[in-house]
N, C-alpha and C positions, 0 to 999 in steps of 0.2 A: 371697699370704696364706699364713701358716704353718699347719701341721697339728699337732694335739696328740693323742697316744694316752695314755689313762689305763688302766692295768692293775690287776687285783686289786681291783675294786670289789665291795663286798658286794651281794648280789642284792637286798636290801631297798632299797638306795639306787638301784639301777638301776630297780626297779619304781616307786619314788616319783618318779624323774625322768620315766619314761614316763607315769605318771598325771598329773603336773603338765603335761607337754607336751600330753597329750590335752585337759586342761581349757582350755589356751590355743589349741588347734587347730593346733599346730605339731609338727614332728618332735622326737624326743628330742635329736637333735644341735643343732637350733636352740635348744631350751630350755637345753641345756648352755651354748651360746655366750651366751645371754641372762643366765644366772646368773653366769657368769664376768665378763661385762662390767659388770653392775650391782654386783657385789661388789668388783671390782678397780679400776674406773675411776670409782666414785662419789666425790664430794667428801668429804674427810675431815671428820669432825665436830670442832668446837671443844670443848675442855674448858670446864667451868664457869668456871674461872679466866680462860681466854682470852676468854670471852664477857663476863665482868664487866669485864675490863681494857679491852675495846673500847668500853665506855660512855664517851661524852665527858665531860670534867670541866667542867661548866657550873654556874654559880650558886654561891651561898654556902649554908652549912648553914642559915642563918636563912631563906633562901628556901623551905625545905621544913619549917619548924617547924609543928607542929599548932596550930590556932587553937581555943581552947576556946570553944564556942558554948553558952551556957546553954540555948538552945532545944533543942538535941540531947539534953540531959539529961532534959527533959520527956517525950520520946518513950518512954523506957524506964522511966519512973516508974509 
């Protein structure tokens, strides 16, 4: 397993890392590993366009036409 040394880190960041590690009951080093792993190895999010393009092309437009129901108009009268 490789080692990583990070220099010139602002003291506020170091304190925040230590505080977060304390909240999770782990060492600052373990918290650092956890942050790196969750950030760098998480699945990439799809864009809205990619998500919309993944919707299967099924049915015809007429299958999704709104049906006017006169009874629905009575509810709001």
